[in-house]
C-alpha positions as CSV (number, residue, x, y, z in Angstrom):
1,V,-31.2,-14.8,-10.2
2,E,-34.7,-14.8,-8.8
3,W,-35.8,-17.1,-11.6
4,N,-33.0,-19.5,-10.8
5,E,-33.9,-19.6,-7.1
6,T,-37.5,-20.3,-8.0
7,L,-36.4,-23.2,-10.2
8,I,-34.2,-24.6,-7.5
9,S,-36.6,-24.2,-4.6
10,S,-39.9,-25.2,-6.4
11,V,-39.2,-27.2,-9.6
12,L,-36.2,-29.2,-8.5
13,P,-37.9,-30.8,-5.5
14,S,-40.9,-31.8,-7.5
15,A,-38.7,-33.2,-10.3
16,Y,-36.5,-35.2,-7.8
17,T,-39.6,-36.6,-6.1
18,A,-41.1,-37.6,-9.5
19,L,-37.8,-39.2,-10.4
20,L,-37.7,-41.3,-7.3
21,L,-41.3,-42.4,-7.6
22,E,-40.9,-43.2,-11.3
23,M,-37.8,-45.3,-10.5
24,K,-39.8,-47.2,-7.9
25,A,-42.7,-47.8,-10.3
26,Q,-40.5,-48.9,-13.2
27,Y,-38.3,-51.2,-11.2
28,P,-40.4,-52.4,-8.3
29,N,-38.4,-55.6,-7.7
30,K,-35.0,-53.8,-7.8
31,V,-35.8,-50.6,-6.0
32,T,-36.1,-51.5,-2.4
33,A,-37.0,-49.3,0.5
34,Q,-33.3,-49.2,1.4
35,T,-32.5,-48.0,-2.1
36,L,-35.0,-45.2,-1.8
37,Y,-33.7,-44.3,1.7
38,N,-30.1,-44.1,0.4
39,L,-31.3,-41.6,-2.3
40,L,-33.1,-39.3,0.1
41,P,-31.6,-36.0,1.1
42,R,-30.1,-35.7,4.6
43,L,-31.4,-32.6,6.3
44,S,-28.7,-32.7,8.9
45,T,-26.0,-32.2,6.3
46,T,-27.5,-29.9,3.7
47,T,-27.1,-26.2,4.0
48,G,-28.1,-23.0,2.2
49,R,-30.3,-23.2,-0.8
50,W,-29.9,-27.0,-0.9
51,H,-31.4,-27.3,2.5
52,K,-34.6,-25.6,1.2
53,V,-34.6,-28.1,-1.7
54,A,-34.1,-31.0,0.7
55,V,-36.9,-29.8,2.9
56,N,-39.3,-29.5,0.0
57,V,-38.3,-33.0,-1.3
58,W,-39.2,-34.4,2.2
59,N,-42.5,-32.5,2.3
60,N,-43.4,-34.0,-1.1
61,L,-42.2,-37.5,-0.2
62,K,-44.3,-37.7,3.0
63,L,-47.3,-37.9,0.8
64,F,-46.2,-41.1,-1.0
65,P,-45.7,-44.7,0.0
66,I,-42.0,-44.9,0.4
67,F,-41.7,-46.1,4.1
68,Y,-41.4,-49.9,4.5
69,S,-43.5,-51.5,7.3
70,Q,-42.1,-54.8,8.5
71,V,-45.5,-55.7,9.9
72,A,-47.6,-54.7,6.8
73,E,-44.7,-56.0,4.5
74,K,-45.2,-53.1,2.1
75,L,-44.4,-49.5,1.5
76,L,-46.8,-47.0,3.1
77,Q,-47.2,-43.3,3.5
78,F,-45.6,-41.6,6.5
79,H,-49.0,-41.0,8.2
80,E,-49.8,-44.7,8.0
81,I,-46.8,-46.0,9.9
82,V,-45.7,-46.1,13.5
83,V,-42.0,-45.4,13.7
84,T,-40.2,-47.6,16.2
85,N,-36.9,-45.7,16.3
86,S,-37.9,-43.8,19.4
87,L,-38.7,-47.1,21.1
88,N,-35.1,-48.3,20.7
89,S,-33.6,-45.4,22.6
90,P,-32.0,-45.7,26.0
91,G,-34.4,-45.9,28.9
92,M,-37.0,-47.8,27.0
93,E,-36.5,-51.1,28.8
94,D,-40.0,-52.3,27.8
95,S,-39.6,-51.4,24.1
96,L,-39.5,-55.1,23.0
97,T,-42.8,-55.7,24.8
98,V,-44.4,-52.6,23.2
99,I,-43.1,-53.6,19.8
100,Q,-44.4,-57.1,20.1
101,T,-47.8,-56.0,21.3
102,L,-48.1,-53.5,18.4
103,T,-47.0,-56.2,16.0
104,D,-49.6,-58.6,17.4
105,L,-52.2,-55.9,16.9
106,G,-51.2,-55.6,13.2
107,T,-49.9,-52.0,13.7
108,P,-47.8,-51.0,10.6
109,L,-44.5,-50.5,12.4
110,A,-41.4,-49.2,10.6
111,T,-37.8,-48.9,11.7
112,L,-36.2,-46.2,9.6
113,P,-32.5,-45.5,8.9
114,L,-31.2,-42.9,11.3
115,H,-30.8,-40.2,8.6
116,V,-34.4,-40.8,7.4
117,W,-35.8,-40.6,11.0
118,D,-33.7,-37.5,11.7
119,S,-34.9,-35.8,8.5
120,L,-38.6,-36.6,9.2
121,Q,-38.3,-35.0,12.7
122,K,-37.0,-31.6,11.3
C-alpha cells in the first residue's frame, strides 16, 4: 500500500507533467495554451489522494513555459508573467488603464482561465 501511495504521489505527477510537455513539444502548432489549460488538474474539485497528485503536477508545471502572454505572444513560465485576472475583479475601475500601461511597457501579461488562476493561488 505504501508503495502504491508513493507511486501515486511522486511518480504520477512527474509522468503527467512530462506527458503534457512532450505533447506540446511534438505538436507545437496543434497544442495551444488553451489545450494545455484544459488538461490541467483543477485543485478546487480534486480531493483525497488525487488532490496531492494535482498539487504536485501544478508545482512541477510552474517551472515550465505553459502560460500564454498576450503581450509577449508566447508561452512563459509562471514567474515571468503578470496575471491580469485580479485586475478584472469588481472595484478595479482603472484596470483597463493599468493593463494598457503595462502592455505599453511590454510587461508579459497573461489572462488565465478561472480554474488555472484558482489552482495557482492554492
